[in-house]
C-alpha positions in Angstrom: 7.9 96.6 15.7 6.1 93.4 14.7 7.6 90.5 12.9 5.8 88.4 9.9 3.2 85.9 11.1 4.6 82.8 12.6 8.2 84.1 13.5 9.2 82.1 16.9 6.8 79.5 16.5 8.8 77.0 14.5 11.7 77.3 17.1 10.5 74.1 18.8 8.3 71.2 17.6 6.4 71.7 20.9 5.2 74.9 20.2 1.8 75.7 18.5 1.4 79.0 16.5 -1.6 81.2 17.7 -3.8 79.7 14.7 -2.8 76.2 15.8 -0.2 75.2 13.8 3.1 73.2 13.8 5.3 74.9 11.5 8.0 72.2 11.8 5.5 69.5 10.6 4.6 72.0 7.6 8.3 72.2 7.0 8.5 68.4 6.7 5.4 68.3 4.3 7.5 70.8 1.9 10.1 68.2 1.8 7.7 65.8 0.7 6.6 67.9 -2.0 9.9 68.2 -3.5 10.4 64.5 -3.4 10.1 62.1 -6.5 6.6 61.5 -7.3 5.0 57.8 -6.8 1.5 57.0 -7.7 -0.6 53.9 -6.6 -3.7 52.2 -7.8 -5.9 49.6 -6.3 -8.3 47.7 -8.3 -10.5 44.8 -7.4 -7.5 42.0 -7.7 -4.5 44.2 -7.4 -2.7 47.0 -5.9 0.2 48.9 -7.8 2.9 51.3 -7.4 4.8 53.1 -9.7 7.7 55.4 -8.6 10.1 57.8 -10.3 13.7 57.0 -9.7 16.4 59.4 -11.1 19.4 57.7 -10.9 22.8 59.2 -11.5 24.6 58.4 -14.4 27.4 56.3 -12.4 24.8 54.9 -9.8 24.1 51.1 -9.8 20.5 50.7 -10.2 20.5 47.4 -8.5 21.3 49.3 -5.2 19.0 52.5 -5.4 15.6 51.5 -5.6 12.3 53.7 -4.7 9.8 50.8 -4.0 10.9 48.5 -1.0 9.5 45.3 0.1 8.3 45.5 3.6 6.7 41.9 3.6 5.9 39.2 1.2 2.6 41.1 0.8 3.4 44.7 1.6 5.4 47.0 -0.7 6.1 50.7 -0.3 7.4 53.9 -2.1 8.5 56.9 -0.5 8.6 60.8 -1.1 10.8 63.2 0.6 14.1 62.5 2.7 15.4 58.8 2.0 17.4 58.9 5.1 14.3 59.2 7.2 12.6 56.7 5.1 15.3 54.1 6.0 14.6 54.5 9.6 10.9 53.8 8.8 11.4 50.9 6.6 13.4 49.1 9.0 11.0 49.5 11.5 8.2 48.4 9.3 10.0 45.3 8.3 10.6 44.6 12.2 7.1 44.9 13.0 5.9 42.5 10.2 8.2 39.9 11.2 7.1 40.6 15.1 3.6 40.0 14.1 4.6 36.5 12.2 6.3 35.4 15.1 3.7 36.3 17.9 0.6 35.6 15.9 1.8 33.1 13.2 0.1 35.6 10.4 1.0 38.0 8.2 0.4 41.6 9.6 -2.6 43.5 7.8 -1.8 46.6 5.4 -3.6 49.1 8.1 -2.1 47.6 11.2 1.4 48.1 9.9 0.5 51.7 8.4 -0.9 52.5 12.1 2.3 51.5 13.8 4.5 53.3 11.4 2.2 56.5 12.0 2.1 55.9 15.9 6.2 56.2 15.7 5.9 59.2 13.3 3.4 61.0 15.6 5.9 60.5 18.4 8.2 62.7 16.8 5.7 65.7 16.5 5.3 66.0 20.5 8.7 66.1 22.2 11.6 68.5 22.2 15.0 67.6 20.7 13.6 65.7 17.6 12.1 66.8 14.4 9.3 65.1 12.5 10.3 62.9 9.7 10.5 64.7 6.5 9.1 61.7 4.3 5.7 60.1 3.3 5.0 56.5 2.7 2.7 55.0 0.1 1.9 51.2 1.6 0.4 49.1 -0.9 -0.6 45.2 -0.3 -3.3 42.8 0.1 -4.4 41.0 3.2 -7.9 39.5 4.4 -9.5 42.6 3.4 -8.3 42.3 -0.2 -5.9 44.9 -2.1 -5.1 48.0 0.1 -3.4 51.3 -0.4 -2.4 53.7 2.3 -0.2 56.9 2.8 1.1 58.5 5.7 1.7 62.2 6.7 4.7 63.4 8.9 2.0 64.5 11.6 1.1 60.6 12.0 -2.0 60.7 10.0 -2.7 58.4 7.3 -5.4 57.6 4.7 -6.8 54.7 2.7 -7.2 55.1 -1.0 -8.5 53.8 -4.3 -5.6 55.6 -6.1 -3.3 58.2 -4.9 -0.1 60.0 -5.4 2.9 61.5 -3.3 5.7 63.8 -4.0 5.9 66.6 -6.4 3.0 67.1 -8.8 0.9 64.8 -6.3 -2.1 67.5 -6.7 -2.3 67.2 -10.4 -1.6 63.7 -10.5 -4.5 63.1 -8.2 -6.8 65.0 -9.9 -6.2 63.0 -13.1 -7.1 59.9 -11.1 -10.5 61.5 -10.0 -11.3 62.0 -13.6 -10.3 58.7 -14.8 -10.1 56.1 -12.0 -12.3 52.9 -12.2 -12.3 50.1 -9.6 -13.1 47.6 -12.4 -9.7 48.4 -14.4 -7.7 45.3 -15.0 -4.1 45.1 -14.0 -2.6 46.1 -17.2 -5.3 49.2 -17.7 -4.4 50.2 -14.0 -0.8 50.3 -14.6 -1.4 52.3 -17.9 -3.5 54.6 -15.8 -0.9 55.2 -13.3 1.7 56.1 -15.9 -0.7 58.6 -17.3 -1.4 60.0 -13.9 2.4 60.5 -13.2 2.9 61.9 -16.5 0.3 64.4 -16.1 1.7 65.3 -12.5 5.2 66.2 -13.4 4.3 67.2 -17.2 6.6 64.8 -19.0 6.7 61.0 -19.8 9.4 59.6 -18.0 11.7 57.0 -19.7 11.5 53.2 -18.4 15.1 53.4 -16.8 13.7 56.3 -14.6 10.6 54.5 -13.4 9.9 51.5 -11.1 6.7 49.4 -11.3 5.7 46.8 -8.7 2.1 45.3 -7.8 0.8 42.8 -5.2 -2.0 40.5 -6.4 -5.0 39.0 -4.6 -4.2 35.7 -6.1 -1.1 34.9 -4.3 -0.6 37.9 -2.0 2.9 38.2 -3.2 4.6 41.2 -4.8 6.1 41.5 -8.2 8.5 43.8 -9.7 8.3 44.3 -13.4 11.6 44.8 -15.4 12.6 47.4 -17.8 11.5 45.8 -20.8 7.7 45.2 -19.4 7.9 48.8 -18.2 8.7 49.8 -21.7 5.7 48.1 -23.1 3.3 49.8 -20.7 5.0 53.4 -21.4 4.4 53.0 -25.3 1.0 51.9 -24.4 0.2 55.2 -22.0 1.3 57.6 -25.1 -1.5 56.3 -27.1 
């Protein structure tokens, strides 16, 4: 006679369930939980992103990345549907350039995050669309110093000292909660991020299945590490 709770309330994005939930947003969150893990660490002079990138054997690694450049001073990684991420990344790049042309200055990390989340929120309140099934982790340096933000399909965003998105995110975040220290050096922060990632997914990934990049407060420019350098950090993280 009665269906299970929630039946019928996920047929349209504009319909709330009796307990105030939007089920399609929760489905988008599930897509994120199944995505590749990415971790971010913010310290005094740097902000680092480490992302899992499981390439198929015949893929060209040069054309398949999980760390994207939004501006010279802002990078991001994703967890969830990559096609949805492309739309948001292209939008973010355009917003960054609009800010430079309009105000003759680089956009702040929080402003860019907020503009992305404004777009994401629009896709939770009108019929005929669905939420973006992806979370973004933005890392950069602006006038406030190093910044680390994550987005949510509902349009919410948060500022972090260290965080993670994707599979194993909760476990990796627990590792950060126990071991994070703002005074870490860049090298130690990278090692901490690798350890958190390994704890999250219960395995240590080889260097060819990871990407590491950071933005430094010294010059406010991103740096992407090559595989040989990543290998040294991985070996150090195993000790």
